[in-house]
Kinemage of the C-alpha trace (Angstrom):
@kinemage 1
@onewidth
@group {chain A} dominant
@subgroup {mainchain}
@vectorlist {calphas} color= white
{ca met a 1} P -4.437 -8.323 10.508
{ca pro a 2} L -3.280 -5.044 12.067
{ca lys a 3} L -5.534 -2.016 11.904
{ca asn a 4} L -3.982 0.845 9.924
{ca ile a 5} L -4.731 4.283 11.324
{ca ala a 6} L -3.771 7.527 9.607
{ca val a 7} L -2.980 10.236 12.141
{ca ile a 8} L -3.246 13.664 10.526
{ca leu a 9} L -1.292 16.191 12.555
{ca ala a 10} L -3.059 19.543 12.275
{ca gly a 11} L -2.291 21.079 15.656
{ca gly a 12} L -0.053 23.862 14.375
{ca val a 13} L -1.117 27.485 14.098
{ca gly a 14} L 1.065 28.241 11.054
{ca ser a 15} L 3.198 31.051 12.439
{ca arg a 16} L 5.468 31.003 9.368
{ca phe a 17} L 2.479 31.160 7.054
{ca gly a 18} L 0.816 34.285 8.409
{ca gly a 19} L -2.868 35.099 8.150
{ca asn a 20} L -5.724 34.828 10.610
{ca ile a 21} L -6.328 31.098 10.300
{ca pro a 22} L -4.026 28.056 10.484
{ca lys a 23} L -2.528 27.222 7.105
{ca gln a 24} L -4.344 23.856 6.919
{ca phe a 25} L -7.608 25.798 6.489
{ca thr a 26} L -6.351 27.876 3.574
{ca lys a 27} L -8.336 27.258 0.386
{ca leu a 28} L -6.564 25.382 -2.391
{ca ala a 29} L -8.279 24.254 -5.605
{ca gly a 30} L -11.710 24.888 -4.099
{ca lys a 31} L -11.172 23.105 -0.769
{ca thr a 32} L -9.129 23.637 2.366
{ca ile a 33} L -5.699 22.022 2.362
{ca ile a 34} L -6.684 19.593 5.110
{ca glu a 35} L -9.755 18.441 3.164
{ca his a 36} L -7.475 17.337 0.336
{ca thr a 37} L -5.206 15.576 2.829
{ca ile a 38} L -8.036 13.735 4.576
{ca asp a 39} L -9.420 12.715 1.192
{ca val a 40} L -6.146 10.975 0.261
{ca phe a 41} L -6.433 8.628 3.246
{ca glu a 42} L -10.208 8.302 2.907
{ca lys a 43} L -9.695 6.830 -0.574
{ca asn a 44} L -6.921 4.407 0.375
{ca asp a 45} L -8.177 0.836 0.693
{ca asn a 46} L -5.508 -0.077 3.260
{ca ile a 47} L -6.437 2.680 5.718
{ca asp a 48} L -9.029 1.561 8.273
{ca glu a 49} L -9.426 4.730 10.323
{ca ile a 50} L -8.393 8.381 10.332
{ca cys a 51} L -7.523 10.287 13.493
{ca ile a 52} L -7.170 14.080 13.279
{ca val a 53} L -5.221 15.968 15.936
{ca ile a 54} L -6.155 19.643 15.962
{ca his a 55} L -5.751 22.740 18.129
{ca pro a 56} L -8.828 22.912 20.423
{ca glu a 57} L -9.764 26.332 19.051
{ca trp a 58} L -10.305 24.845 15.591
{ca lys a 59} L -11.905 21.537 16.519
{ca his a 60} L -15.336 22.779 15.444
{ca lys a 61} L -13.985 23.570 11.991
{ca ile a 62} L -12.697 20.027 11.520
{ca glu a 63} L -16.009 18.577 12.689
{ca glu a 64} L -17.787 20.727 10.107
{ca ile a 65} L -15.396 19.581 7.349
{ca val a 66} L -15.869 15.910 8.219
{ca leu a 67} L -19.659 16.238 8.128
{ca asn a 68} L -19.777 18.260 4.904
{ca asn a 69} L -17.502 15.816 3.082
{ca asn a 70} L -19.074 12.697 4.581
{ca phe a 71} L -15.649 11.356 5.537
{ca lys a 72} L -16.569 7.897 6.819
{ca lys a 73} L -13.126 6.852 8.074
{ca val a 74} L -12.595 9.733 10.507
{ca ser a 75} L -13.123 8.075 13.877
{ca lys a 76} L -11.339 10.443 16.283
{ca ile a 77} L -10.782 14.198 16.474
{ca leu a 78} L -8.317 14.903 19.273
{ca asn a 79} L -6.998 18.052 20.913
{ca gly a 80} L -3.391 18.757 19.981
{ca gly a 81} L -0.670 20.327 22.107
{ca lys a 82} L 1.725 23.219 21.720
{ca glu a 83} L 4.319 21.170 19.833
{ca arg a 84} L 4.266 18.376 17.274
{ca lys a 85} L 5.369 15.817 19.881
{ca asp a 86} L 2.329 16.667 22.001
{ca ser a 87} L 0.006 15.993 19.067
{ca ser a 88} L 1.683 12.687 18.225
{ca leu a 89} L 1.513 11.674 21.862
{ca ala a 90} L -2.210 12.481 21.990
{ca ala a 91} L -2.813 9.959 19.202
{ca ile a 92} L -0.583 7.337 20.817
{ca lys a 93} L -2.482 7.624 24.095
{ca ala a 94} L -5.830 7.436 22.296
{ca tyr a 95} L -4.937 3.986 20.944
{ca glu a 96} L -2.565 2.698 23.630
{ca asn a 97} L -4.993 0.078 24.941
{ca glu a 98} L -5.715 -1.425 21.529
{ca arg a 99} L -3.793 -4.355 20.092
{ca asp a 100} L -2.162 -4.801 16.694
{ca ile a 101} L -2.261 -1.181 15.617
{ca asn a 102} L -0.213 0.609 12.947
{ca leu a 103} L -0.035 4.408 13.144
{ca leu a 104} L 0.852 6.547 10.117
{ca phe a 105} L 1.633 10.136 11.158
{ca his a 106} L 1.153 12.655 8.367
{ca asp a 107} L 1.381 16.440 8.117
{ca ala a 108} L -2.008 18.028 7.470
{ca val a 109} L -0.370 20.393 4.977
{ca arg a 110} L 0.985 17.684 2.655
{ca pro a 111} L -2.058 17.216 0.380
{ca phe a 112} L -0.179 15.656 -2.562
{ca leu a 113} L 0.644 12.336 -0.931
{ca asp a 114} L 0.639 9.495 -3.454
{ca gln a 115} L -1.431 6.412 -2.705
{ca asn a 116} L 1.512 4.168 -3.554
{ca ile a 117} L 3.557 5.717 -0.738
{ca ile a 118} L 0.836 4.869 1.788
{ca asp a 119} L 0.653 1.316 0.466
{ca glu a 120} L 4.436 0.865 0.634
{ca cys a 121} L 4.563 2.131 4.218
{ca ile a 122} L 1.885 -0.335 5.284
{ca glu a 123} L 3.456 -3.200 3.351
{ca asn a 124} L 6.851 -2.624 4.958
{ca leu a 125} L 5.318 -2.556 8.433
{ca asn a 126} L 4.982 -6.311 7.954
{ca ile a 127} L 8.790 -6.436 8.178
{ca tyr a 128} L 9.866 -3.357 10.149
{ca asn a 129} L 8.500 -1.547 13.199
{ca ala a 130} L 9.383 1.966 11.996
{ca ile a 131} L 9.126 3.526 8.540
{ca asp a 132} L 10.201 6.919 7.237
{ca val a 133} L 9.503 8.519 3.853
{ca ala a 134} L 12.197 10.568 2.138
{ca ile a 135} L 13.551 11.730 -1.211
{ca pro a 136} L 17.221 12.186 -2.218
{ca ala a 137} L 18.579 15.643 -1.410
{ca thr a 138} L 19.125 17.711 -4.541
{ca asp a 139} L 20.948 20.561 -2.801
{ca thr a 140} L 24.179 20.402 -0.862
{ca ile a 141} L 23.508 20.195 2.885
{ca ile a 142} L 25.787 22.187 5.196
{ca glu a 143} L 26.145 22.022 8.951
{ca val a 144} L 26.585 25.513 10.403
{ca glu a 145} L 27.836 26.824 13.740
{ca asn a 146} L 27.938 30.574 14.519
{ca asn a 147} L 27.322 31.368 10.832
{ca tyr a 148} L 30.361 29.350 9.726
{ca ile a 149} L 30.324 26.036 7.892
{ca lys a 150} L 31.246 23.309 10.313
{ca lys a 151} L 30.734 20.306 8.058
{ca ile a 152} L 29.545 19.428 4.545
{ca pro a 153} L 28.187 15.867 4.519
{ca pro a 154} L 28.356 14.016 1.177
{ca arg a 155} L 25.130 14.744 -0.679
{ca ser a 156} L 24.838 11.121 -1.851
{ca ala a 157} L 24.132 10.103 1.753
{ca met a 158} L 21.599 12.882 2.417
{ca met a 159} L 17.838 12.565 2.016
{ca gln a 160} L 15.004 14.988 2.643
{ca gly a 161} L 12.390 13.688 5.048
{ca gln a 162} L 8.680 13.727 4.306
{ca thr a 163} L 5.603 12.141 5.832
{ca pro a 164} L 3.885 9.814 6.551
{ca gln a 165} L 6.071 8.213 9.174
{ca ala a 166} L 4.665 4.823 10.105
{ca phe a 167} L 5.100 2.691 13.215
{ca lys a 168} L 3.863 -0.318 15.067
{ca leu a 169} L 2.034 1.208 18.040
{ca lys a 170} L 4.154 -0.636 20.607
{ca thr a 171} L 7.352 0.769 19.038
{ca ile a 172} L 6.415 4.440 18.927
{ca lys a 173} L 4.749 4.163 22.349
{ca lys a 174} L 7.922 2.761 23.905
{ca ala a 175} L 10.074 5.473 22.253
{ca tyr a 176} L 7.839 8.234 23.651
{ca glu a 177} L 7.844 6.710 27.126
{ca leu a 178} L 11.645 6.841 27.167
{ca ala a 179} L 11.706 10.319 25.652
{ca gln a 180} L 9.446 11.737 28.335
{ca gln a 181} L 12.003 10.732 30.952
{ca asp a 182} L 14.622 12.917 29.224
{ca asn a 183} L 14.668 16.555 30.393
{ca asn a 184} L 16.419 17.539 27.134
{ca phe a 185} L 13.685 16.014 24.971
{ca lys a 186} L 13.452 18.247 21.845
{ca pro a 187} L 12.365 16.163 18.854
{ca thr a 188} L 11.606 17.433 15.359
{ca asp a 189} L 9.787 14.325 14.147
{ca asp a 190} L 8.660 10.887 15.292
{ca cys a 191} L 11.381 8.915 13.505
{ca gly a 192} L 13.913 11.097 15.317
{ca ile a 193} L 12.445 9.941 18.630
{ca val a 194} L 12.722 6.278 17.659
{ca lys a 195} L 16.269 6.783 16.389
{ca lys a 196} L 17.405 8.473 19.605
{ca tyr a 197} L 15.639 6.414 22.242
{ca leu a 198} L 15.484 3.043 20.474
{ca pro a 199} L 18.839 3.104 18.643
{ca glu a 200} L 18.741 -0.643 18.017
{ca glu a 201} L 15.446 -0.336 16.067
{ca pro a 202} L 16.009 -0.187 12.281
{ca ile a 203} L 14.034 2.531 10.489
{ca tyr a 204} L 13.278 1.588 6.897
{ca val a 205} L 13.036 4.405 4.318
{ca val a 206} L 10.291 4.346 1.688
{ca lys a 207} L 10.963 6.508 -1.358
{ca gly a 208} L 8.801 9.634 -1.327
{ca his a 209} L 7.932 11.961 -4.183
{ca val a 210} L 8.990 15.496 -5.077
{ca lys a 211} L 5.317 16.490 -5.335
{ca asn a 212} L 4.709 15.498 -1.716
{ca ile a 213} L 5.503 19.043 -0.621
{ca lys a 214} L 4.762 20.590 2.741
{ca ile a 215} L 2.905 23.893 2.435
{ca thr a 216} L 4.810 26.082 4.885
{ca his a 217} L 5.216 29.569 3.418
{ca pro a 218} L 2.666 31.762 1.567
{ca gln a 219} L 4.468 31.299 -1.761
{ca asp a 220} L 3.970 27.534 -1.429
{ca ile a 221} L 0.271 28.078 -2.161
{ca tyr a 222} L 1.102 29.232 -5.699
{ca ile a 223} L 3.200 26.129 -6.296
{ca ala a 224} L 0.517 23.895 -4.803
{ca asp a 225} L -2.214 25.490 -6.908
{ca lys a 226} L -0.246 24.714 -10.076
{ca leu a 227} L 0.389 21.146 -8.904
{ca phe a 228} L -3.343 20.659 -8.494
{ca gln a 229} L -3.996 22.002 -11.970
{ca leu a 230} L -1.439 19.602 -13.456
{ca lys a 231} L -2.368 16.688 -11.196
{ca thr a 232} L -2.978 13.531 -13.210
{ca ile a 233} L -3.651 9.895 -12.461
{ca lys a 234} L -3.292 6.598 -14.290
{ca ile a 235} L -5.811 3.799 -14.161
{ca lys a 236} L -5.967 0.126 -15.047
{ca his a 237} L -5.780 -0.583 -18.783
{ca lys a 238} L -8.481 -3.259 -19.001
{ca phe a 239} L -10.974 -5.138 -16.844
{ca ser a 240} L -12.565 -8.544 -17.356
{ca asp a 241} L -15.553 -8.971 -19.660
{ca glu a 242} L -17.692 -9.768 -16.619
{ca glu a 243} L -16.758 -6.454 -14.959
{ca tyr a 244} L -17.515 -4.491 -18.122
{ca ile a 245} L -20.891 -6.182 -18.571
{ca lys a 246} L -21.794 -5.633 -14.920
{ca asn a 247} L -21.073 -1.884 -15.116
{ca leu a 248} L -22.058 -1.047 -18.692
{ca gln a 249} L -24.962 -3.278 -19.662
{ca asn a 250} L -28.208 -1.347 -20.269
{ca lys a 251} L -26.578 1.990 -19.374
{ca val a 252} L -27.259 4.908 -21.731
{ca met a 253} L -24.265 6.711 -23.220
{ca val a 254} L -24.261 9.832 -25.370
{ca ile a 255} L -21.091 10.455 -27.382
{ca phe a 256} L -20.354 13.735 -29.109
{ca gly a 257} L -17.822 13.119 -31.876
{ca gly a 258} L -18.352 9.387 -32.268
{ca ser a 259} L -17.922 9.048 -36.022
{ca tyr a 260} L -14.177 8.348 -36.112
{ca gly a 261} L -10.991 8.148 -34.040
{ca ile a 262} L -11.262 7.809 -30.274
{ca gly a 263} L -15.003 8.482 -30.194
{ca lys a 264} L -15.711 5.674 -32.642
{ca glu a 265} L -13.630 3.191 -30.620
{ca ile a 266} L -15.442 4.176 -27.390
{ca lys a 267} L -18.735 3.586 -29.169
{ca glu a 268} L -17.717 0.123 -30.378
{ca ile a 269} L -16.371 -1.034 -27.006
{ca ala a 270} L -19.379 0.197 -25.033
{ca lys a 271} L -21.783 -1.373 -27.536
{ca lys a 272} L -19.953 -4.708 -27.172
{ca tyr a 273} L -20.776 -4.749 -23.454
{ca gly a 274} L -24.453 -3.901 -23.810
{ca thr a 275} L -24.457 -0.111 -23.471
{ca lys a 276} L -27.165 1.779 -25.340
{ca ile a 277} L -25.218 4.193 -27.538
{ca tyr a 278} L -26.418 7.492 -28.997
{ca ser a 279} L -23.710 9.113 -31.085
{ca phe a 280} L -23.826 12.649 -32.480
{ca ser a 281} L -21.376 14.258 -34.903
{ca arg a 282} L -21.277 16.284 -38.097
{ca thr a 283} L -20.934 13.215 -40.318
{ca glu a 284} L -23.450 10.987 -38.487
{ca thr a 285} L -26.248 13.356 -37.505
{ca asn a 286} L -25.140 16.775 -38.769
{ca thr a 287} L -24.650 17.803 -35.124
{ca asp a 288} L -22.473 20.857 -34.491
{ca val a 289} L -21.578 21.163 -30.795
{ca ser a 290} L -20.863 24.866 -31.271
{ca lys a 291} L -24.604 25.334 -31.883
{ca leu a 292} L -26.571 25.240 -28.644
{ca glu a 293} L -29.743 24.067 -30.393
{ca asp a 294} L -27.903 20.995 -31.734
{ca val a 295} L -26.644 20.051 -28.259
{ca ile a 296} L -30.087 20.529 -26.721
{ca tyr a 297} L -31.692 18.347 -29.405
{ca ala a 298} L -29.089 15.571 -29.053
{ca leu a 299} L -29.600 15.227 -25.314
{ca ser a 300} L -33.336 15.833 -25.141
{ca ser a 301} L -34.108 13.428 -28.004
{ca thr a 302} L -32.014 10.736 -26.334
{ca tyr a 303} L -33.799 11.244 -23.027
{ca glu a 304} L -37.201 11.076 -24.691
{ca lys a 305} L -36.317 7.609 -26.021
{ca thr a 306} L -34.531 6.211 -22.969
{ca lys a 307} L -35.820 8.214 -19.953
{ca arg a 308} L -32.264 8.244 -18.572
{ca ile a 309} L -28.704 9.238 -19.512
{ca asp a 310} L -25.836 7.733 -17.520
{ca tyr a 311} L -22.736 8.788 -19.417
{ca ile a 312} L -21.957 11.761 -21.635
{ca ile a 313} L -18.631 11.750 -23.453
{ca asn a 314} L -17.404 14.728 -25.433
{ca thr a 315} L -14.610 13.955 -27.895
{ca ala a 316} L -15.627 16.669 -30.379
{ca ser a 317} L -12.609 18.789 -31.241
{ca ile a 318} L -10.723 20.249 -34.194
{ca leu a 319} L -7.096 21.159 -34.804
{ca ile a 320} L -5.961 23.568 -37.524
{ca lys a 321} L -2.177 23.619 -37.401
{ca lys a 322} L -0.847 27.022 -38.405
{ca pro a 323} L 0.543 30.182 -36.729
{ca leu a 324} L -2.063 32.519 -35.276
{ca thr a 325} L -1.102 35.296 -37.700
{ca gln a 326} L -1.992 32.990 -40.594
{ca thr a 327} L -5.241 31.789 -39.053
{ca ser a 328} L -8.367 33.422 -40.419
{ca tyr a 329} L -10.970 34.875 -38.102
{ca glu a 330} L -13.412 32.311 -39.419
{ca glu a 331} L -11.013 29.529 -38.356
{ca ile a 332} L -10.448 31.180 -34.970
{ca gln a 333} L -14.203 31.268 -34.392
{ca lys a 334} L -14.547 27.649 -35.468
{ca ile a 335} L -11.762 26.297 -33.223
{ca thr a 336} L -12.782 28.141 -30.092
{ca ser a 337} L -16.501 27.484 -30.622
{ca ile a 338} L -16.145 23.723 -31.102
{ca asn a 339} L -13.284 23.037 -28.686
{ca tyr a 340} L -14.402 25.206 -25.789
{ca leu a 341} L -17.853 26.736 -26.190
{ca gly a 342} L -19.195 23.382 -27.357
{ca ala a 343} L -17.844 21.744 -24.186
{ca val a 344} L -19.548 24.428 -22.091
{ca tyr a 345} L -22.880 23.882 -23.892
{ca ile a 346} L -22.628 20.106 -23.441
{ca ala a 347} L -21.768 20.441 -19.759
{ca lys a 348} L -24.551 22.903 -18.967
{ca glu a 349} L -27.206 20.910 -20.812
{ca ser a 350} L -25.939 17.612 -19.351
{ca tyr a 351} L -26.478 18.636 -15.746
{ca lys a 352} L -30.226 18.015 -15.507
{ca phe a 353} L -29.874 14.526 -16.982
{ca leu a 354} L -26.786 13.432 -15.031
{ca glu a 355} L -28.260 14.731 -11.774
{ca lys a 356} L -31.043 12.137 -12.059
{ca thr a 357} L -28.666 9.207 -12.572
{ca gln a 358} L -25.672 10.518 -10.603
{ca gly a 359} L -23.929 10.069 -13.899
{ca his a 360} L -20.590 10.862 -15.455
{ca leu a 361} L -19.362 13.547 -17.865
{ca ile a 362} L -16.029 12.987 -19.588
{ca asn a 363} L -14.118 15.669 -21.464
{ca phe a 364} L -10.933 15.360 -23.496
{ca thr a 365} L -7.829 17.482 -23.227
{ca ser a 366} L -4.417 17.141 -24.849
{ca ser a 367} L -0.859 16.801 -23.583
{ca ser a 368} L -0.374 20.322 -24.996
{ca tyr a 369} L -2.584 21.794 -22.246
{ca thr a 370} L 0.353 22.210 -19.855
{ca arg a 371} L 2.150 24.614 -22.182
{ca gly a 372} L 1.054 26.496 -25.279
{ca arg a 373} L 2.556 25.081 -28.479
{ca ala a 374} L 3.673 27.045 -31.523
{ca phe a 375} L 1.524 26.535 -34.636
{ca tyr a 376} L -1.482 25.380 -32.625
{ca ser a 377} L -1.851 28.051 -29.971
{ca leu a 378} L -5.652 28.001 -30.161
{ca tyr a 379} L -5.878 24.230 -29.843
{ca ser a 380} L -3.539 24.010 -26.834
{ca ser a 381} L -5.136 26.999 -25.088
{ca thr a 382} L -8.671 25.619 -25.525
{ca lys a 383} L -7.455 22.266 -24.157
{ca ser a 384} L -6.062 24.060 -21.107
{ca ala a 385} L -9.467 25.673 -20.664
{ca ile a 386} L -11.105 22.222 -20.764
{ca val a 387} L -8.969 21.103 -17.808
{ca asn a 388} L -10.016 24.129 -15.757
{ca leu a 389} L -13.646 23.614 -16.754
{ca thr a 390} L -13.507 19.953 -15.692
{ca gln a 391} L -11.961 20.701 -12.310
{ca ala a 392} L -14.399 23.529 -11.610
{ca leu a 393} L -17.494 21.516 -12.561
{ca ala a 394} L -16.325 18.565 -10.468
{ca glu a 395} L -16.419 20.820 -7.421
{ca glu a 396} L -19.712 22.473 -8.351
{ca trp a 397} L -21.476 19.162 -8.961
{ca gln a 398} L -19.884 17.030 -6.263
{ca asn a 399} L -22.787 17.419 -3.856
{ca lys a 400} L -25.049 15.955 -6.558
{ca asn a 401} L -22.694 12.977 -7.013
{ca ile a 402} L -22.140 13.851 -10.666
{ca lys a 403} L -18.635 12.843 -11.723
{ca val a 404} L -16.686 15.019 -14.162
{ca asn a 405} L -13.306 13.817 -15.406
{ca cys a 406} L -10.938 14.554 -18.255
{ca ile a 407} L -8.910 12.192 -20.453
{ca asn a 408} L -5.405 13.372 -21.368
{ca pro a 409} L -3.927 11.177 -24.098
{ca glu a 410} L -0.492 11.655 -25.586
{ca arg a 411} L -0.225 11.928 -29.350
{ca thr a 412} L -2.768 9.498 -30.804
{ca leu a 413} L -3.070 7.973 -34.259
{ca thr a 414} L -6.338 9.583 -35.329
{ca pro a 415} L -7.495 11.016 -38.681
{ca met a 416} L -7.237 14.533 -37.211
{ca arg a 417} L -3.586 13.977 -36.304
{ca val a 418} L -2.711 12.465 -39.681
{ca lys a 419} L -4.367 15.421 -41.423
{ca asn a 420} L -2.252 17.936 -39.480
{ca phe a 421} L 1.055 16.086 -39.028
{ca gly a 422} L 1.220 13.591 -41.888
{ca gln a 423} L 2.661 10.105 -41.532
{ca glu a 424} L 4.516 9.351 -38.290
{ca asp a 425} L 6.082 6.276 -36.740
{ca pro a 426} L 3.041 4.427 -35.313
{ca asn a 427} L 5.205 3.105 -32.455
{ca thr a 428} L 5.446 6.674 -31.130
{ca leu a 429} L 1.676 7.173 -31.126
{ca leu a 430} L -1.145 5.856 -28.976
{ca asn a 431} L -3.641 3.480 -30.503
{ca pro a 432} L -7.174 4.983 -30.303
{ca ile a 433} L -8.410 1.653 -28.909
{ca asp a 434} L -6.141 2.022 -25.853
{ca val a 435} L -7.445 5.547 -25.258
{ca ala a 436} L -11.016 4.285 -25.653
{ca tyr a 437} L -10.523 1.505 -23.096
{ca thr a 438} L -9.063 3.952 -20.562
{ca thr a 439} L -12.046 6.238 -21.133
{ca ile a 440} L -14.477 3.378 -20.569
{ca asn a 441} L -12.531 2.319 -17.476
{ca thr a 442} L -12.810 5.814 -16.036
{ca leu a 443} L -16.583 5.330 -15.950
{ca leu a 444} L -16.049 2.376 -13.594
{ca phe a 445} L -14.360 4.514 -10.918
{ca asn a 446} L -15.938 6.823 -8.366
{ca phe a 447} L -13.451 9.713 -8.503
{ca thr a 448} L -14.169 13.160 -9.915
{ca gly a 449} L -12.186 16.194 -11.056
{ca gln a 450} L -9.266 14.043 -12.235
{ca ile a 451} L -7.048 14.307 -15.291
{ca ile a 452} L -6.348 10.788 -16.527
{ca asp a 453} L -2.983 10.465 -18.261
{ca ile a 454} L -2.520 7.962 -21.076
{ca lys a 455} L 1.040 7.459 -22.328
{ca val a 456} L 2.472 5.283 -25.068
{ca gln a 457} L 4.848 3.419 -22.727
{ca asp a 458} L 1.932 2.415 -20.502
{ca asn a 459} L 0.260 0.531 -23.333
{ca val a 460} L 3.144 -1.369 -24.946
């Protein structure tokens, strides 16, 4: 099988971006942009190696990043040239004597690349020798000469190019060899070189994604920061019984809010596969997560019995549906204390236990976290805070291998929802069992800082 190598092009100095450092080293969601980009390829099962092409002045910085993040797939760090073509050529030459190689060239400042796009590029290299990634143009494209419109191509035929661009090594190598013989060689991208110098070679286009943006201008950072905040993933609905038993048997799980709804279903599923469950709630144990002493007792008493805690799941939450002006101060205190302060208490007290087991903390948000909703402003704003808390803790605790993730279910048929919204068409609501299975499945993955989306259409 061919070896798939991701070539991350980071040789630019970011003249359009400004600042004292290249844009790929700008911090975004707690890490540099290029760290996020490397991480995408590091986590892809089809990528065998990563090659980073960087300006010589910043090579030390990349080496430091690779070491600090323990990126195992980074095999080469090469000096880049003045232009993009020089950086691509450096990677081609580095692998030119190897056989059966696929190269995927990707911009260092495109950190939102979807794993499916990588997989599709690699899959299509079994058929084609050159692959581009693009999305349909949404704006009208005009061809201009001397500030006058020369031509307006039909928008239906226009697409906006992205990266990665993927090639069989022999194809891109041959295109560059021909290009170097041309004194007027002025390419903008690698597919352009193949198109010009190997016109008979078909270039297949894989559909990209609107989120796969290139961070070019300073204002792009604000857009990117919001994309990271709203970034969600979906995971497999169910695994086999054998996989659940292998991962869950004899593990210790603490659930806050396990007396009904989603928490109860998580408890029942985990118990089925041999997990030792300790559930705390108002109705079961008179536990109030807004009281620090109750949280401390729940965790410490569990540890005294088991000498380990692997998973801590916080589903405790309340919703009082009414306008803020009609909400009493007692209700305001109750909502914010349980929904947010309780999550903070649980997280802080969980750390010392999860550090020992390299365990997993799971919080719960709501689809209302992306935008405040009328009549439950406090609920939606506390759920937004939970997302930020999750993402921040994931970064703080990453070096201890503690995973912190957040479940984001759509409207779910729970007693709390029925109490606030009355009877609704059950076909429009998630079943708590489906949410519980996705929560359990999240424990089986090694990612952290993720928001896991669960939608009705994904479970029908």
